N, C-alpha and C positions, 0 to 999 in steps of 0.2 A: 202759663205756657204749658200746653200738653206735653207729657213726657214721651209720647209716641211719635213726635216729629222726627223726621229723618230726611236726609238728602239722597238723591240718586242721580248718577250721571245720565245724560241723554243717550239712549241707545236705539237701534232700529226697532226694538220691541216696545219702547215707550214714547217714541217721537209723536205719535198721534195724541197720546195723553198729554204730552207737553203742549202741543199746539192748541189743544182744547182749553187750556187754562186762560181764563178771561177775568178782567177786573170789571167793576160796575160800569155801566155805560157813561156815567158822569165823570169817570176817572180815565177814560180811554185817551183823552188828549194829554194826559200827564205821563204816560208810559207806552212805549212801543209794544205791539203785539209780540207774542212769543215767536211766531214765525220769522219776524224781522230780526229778532235777537239771534235766532239760530242761524240765519243767513250771515249775520255779522260774525258769529262765532266761526263759521266756516271760512270766512276770508281773513280771520285773525287767529290762525291756529297757534296754540301754545301761549296765547295771551288771554283769550276768552275762556271762562270757566263756567259753562252753563250747567244748572242743576235743577231737577224737579224737587219740590218739597212735598212730602207725604205726611199725613197724619194717619198712622197705621198703613192701610192700603189705599187710602183716599187721597187723591191729589188735591192739594190746597194752595199751591203756589209754584212759582218759578223764580229763580234768581240767576243772574249772570254777573260774575265778577270779572274784573280785568286785573291781570297779574303781571307785574313788571312791564307795563306798556311804556313805550318811548313817548312820553307826554309831549315833549317839545320837538320831536322829530329830528333831534340833533345828537341823540345818544348821550345826553347829559342828565336829563331829569326823567327817571323811571318811577312810575307810580303803580300802586295796586289799590283796589277798592271795589265797591259795589256799583255795578253799571246799570243793572235793571232789577226791578223787584215787582212782580205781579202776584197779587194775592187774591184768591177767589172771594166773591162777596160773602159767602157763608163762613169764611175763615177769618175775615177781618175783625180786629179787636180781640183776637184770641191768642196773641203772642207769636204768630207766624212771622211777622216782620222782624221782631226782635230776634227770633231764632235764626232767620236769614242773616241778619246783621252779625250775630255772634258767630255763625258758621264761617262767614267770609273773614271776619276778624281773626278767627283761629287759623284759617288757611294763610292769611297774610303773615301772621306771626310765625307759623310753621316754616314759611319760606324766608324768614329773617327780616320781615318788614317791621318798621316802627311807626309808620303812619298809614292810615286808611283814608281813602278818598271816596266821595260819592258825588254824583251829579243828579240834579233833578230839574224838572220843568217848573218854573215859578208860576204862581197864580193862586187865586182864591180856591180853597178846598184841596190844594196840592199837598205833597208830602214834606214840605219844609219843616213844619212843626215837629213831625215825627223824627226827622233826622236831628234837629236841634235838641230834642229831649234825650237822644242817644249821646249827645255831647259834641256833635259835629259843629265846627266853627266855619263861618263864611271865609273864603280865601280872597274874595274880590274878583276872582277869575270867572270867565264864562267858557264853556266848551260846547260848541254847536248850539249856542243860544241858551244852554242850560246853566244853572247855578252850580258852582263847585264848592263843596265843603270838605274839611279835613278833620281827622281825629287823631290825636297823639295816643298810640297804643301803649306807650310806656308810662302814661299818667295813671297813677293808681286810683284817682278819684272817680 
């Protein structure tokens, strides 16, 4: 993983850079475009945590976390985790996804969370294997047709 990876909040100065982050064409059906994620962040203020991922000054990805979202809509089950992850084709396989995961896990822990969730679009060539290598376990739930995984952040393994 490059040591020069860093996160940056989305601002008026870098919004066009964020929107320009694209995945490979064969991956587009697995993750929403950044513009849709930013629209969702706008309608979920305080819950969505969108960030650009830079390698030095070069944009290599975008992530959006959900933090303390009312999962069941009843105010009983609040969850945090990785909502979206878009990595540019030239940056894939270089540790950007792991950096994104670790960054969200650190933010969830900083806010007192003990579990991290992720959702992904199922299918051949999708991100399921990546998330399972990170230790996410299937919950058996679906969210908007997507698979839900959970990781215990207190497990030292």
